[in-house]
C-alpha positions in Angstrom: -1.3 0.8 19.2 2.2 -0.2 18.6 5.3 1.9 20.1 8.9 1.6 20.4 10.6 3.0 23.1 14.4 3.0 23.8 15.6 2.4 27.8 18.1 0.6 29.9 18.2 -3.2 30.0 17.3 -4.6 33.6 18.3 -7.8 35.1 14.7 -9.5 34.1 15.8 -8.2 30.8 18.7 -10.9 30.3 17.2 -14.3 29.1 15.4 -12.1 26.0 19.3 -10.6 25.5 20.7 -13.8 25.3 18.3 -15.5 23.1 18.9 -12.1 20.6 22.8 -12.7 21.2 22.5 -16.3 19.8 20.1 -14.8 16.9 23.1 -12.7 16.2 25.2 -15.6 16.3 23.1 -18.0 13.9 23.3 -14.5 11.4 27.1 -14.3 11.9 27.1 -17.9 10.7 28.6 -18.8 14.4 25.8 -20.3 16.2 28.5 -22.6 18.3 30.8 -19.3 19.1 28.6 -18.6 22.2 30.0 -20.0 24.9 29.1 -17.8 27.7 26.8 -19.1 30.6 23.5 -17.2 31.2 24.8 -17.0 35.0 28.2 -15.2 33.2 26.4 -12.9 31.5 24.3 -11.7 33.9 26.4 -11.2 36.7 28.7 -9.5 33.8 25.7 -6.9 33.5 24.1 -6.9 36.8 26.5 -8.1 39.5 29.3 -7.0 41.9 31.5 -5.4 39.4 29.7 -4.8 36.0 31.3 -4.4 32.7 28.7 -3.8 30.5 25.5 -2.0 29.8 22.9 -2.0 27.5 19.6 -0.2 26.3 16.9 -1.9 24.8 14.4 -1.1 22.3 11.1 -2.4 23.5 7.9 -2.9 21.2 4.3 -2.4 22.8 1.7 -3.4 21.1 -1.7 -3.5 23.4 0.4 -3.3 26.8 2.2 -6.2 25.5 6.1 -5.6 26.0 9.1 -7.3 23.8 12.5 -6.3 23.5 12.9 -6.4 19.7 16.6 -4.9 19.5 19.5 -4.3 22.1 22.8 -2.3 22.0 25.7 -3.5 24.6 28.4 -1.4 25.1 31.3 -1.0 27.3 34.3 1.6 28.4 37.3 1.3 26.7 40.3 3.6 27.1 42.4 4.6 25.0 45.9 6.1 25.6 45.6 8.2 22.0 41.6 9.5 22.5 40.8 8.8 26.3 37.5 7.0 27.2 35.3 5.8 24.6 32.1 3.9 24.0 33.0 0.5 22.7 30.0 -0.9 20.9 29.9 -4.9 21.2 26.9 -5.5 19.9 24.0 -3.7 18.0 21.1 -6.2 17.1 17.4 -5.9 16.1 15.4 -9.1 15.4 14.9 -9.7 11.9 10.7 -9.4 12.0 11.7 -5.7 13.1 14.5 -5.0 10.7 14.5 -1.8 8.7 11.6 -0.3 10.7 14.5 2.5 11.9 15.0 0.5 15.2 18.8 0.5 14.8 19.0 4.3 14.4 16.9 4.7 17.6 19.3 2.8 19.6 22.4 4.1 17.4 21.2 8.0 18.5 20.9 6.2 22.0 24.5 6.1 21.8 25.4 9.1 21.0 23.6 10.5 23.8 25.3 8.1 26.0 28.4 9.6 24.4 27.5 13.0 25.0 26.3 12.4 28.4 29.4 11.3 29.8 31.7 13.6 28.2 33.7 10.6 25.9 35.7 11.0 22.9 33.5 8.8 20.9 32.4 4.9 20.2 34.6 1.9 18.6 33.3 -1.0 17.3 33.2 -3.9 14.7 31.4 -5.2 11.5 31.7 -7.9 9.9 33.2 -7.1 5.8 30.6 -9.3 4.4 28.0 -7.6 6.7 26.5 -4.9 3.6 23.2 -4.1 5.8 25.0 -3.0 8.8 27.9 -1.3 6.5 25.4 0.6 4.9 23.6 1.1 8.2 27.0 2.8 9.8 28.4 4.5 6.4 24.6 6.5 7.0 26.0 7.8 10.5 29.0 8.9 8.7 31.5 6.3 10.6 34.9 5.8 9.1 36.1 2.1 8.5 39.8 1.7 9.3 41.7 -0.9 7.0 44.8 -0.7 8.8 44.2 -2.5 12.3 43.9 -6.1 12.1 41.8 -7.7 14.9 43.5 -10.1 17.4 42.5 -12.2 20.4 43.5 -15.1 22.2 41.1 -17.1 24.2 42.4 -18.8 27.5 
C-alpha cells in the first residue's frame, strides 16, 4: 500500500536531498549553479551551528521508503515584521508532481510558522515557473513586484 508522510529531514537523508536539489537545478535550467559540496550542505544542516531545517515527503510502498520531496527553510528576521520563515526550496520529484505532495509540505510549513509564533513566510519563485506560481496563488500568496533580488558572490 502506498502512503505519503511528512517528517523532519534527518542527517542520513542528505544524499537524497542533494539529488533532489540537483533535479531542481536542472528544472530551473541552471544545473551548473549548484556549487555547495555535500560536506558543506550536511554541516549546515546537522553540524555544530545548523542554519537550515527541512521537512521530507516520504513515499512508502510495501515497506520501502523513498524521499520524493522536501521543503528546506531557515529563519529570517525582518526589522518591519519580526521573525519569519524563509522557504529556500520546495521540491517534489517530477514523477510525484500533481499528487498534492507540495500541498502537504506547504501545510507543514504553515504549522511550523504557527508553532514557532513567526509572523509569516517568505520565498521566491522564478517568473517563468507557471506551475509554481499557480500553486502559490492557490494558497493566497501575494507577489511583490517592487523588490528586486540582489546578491554578491565572494
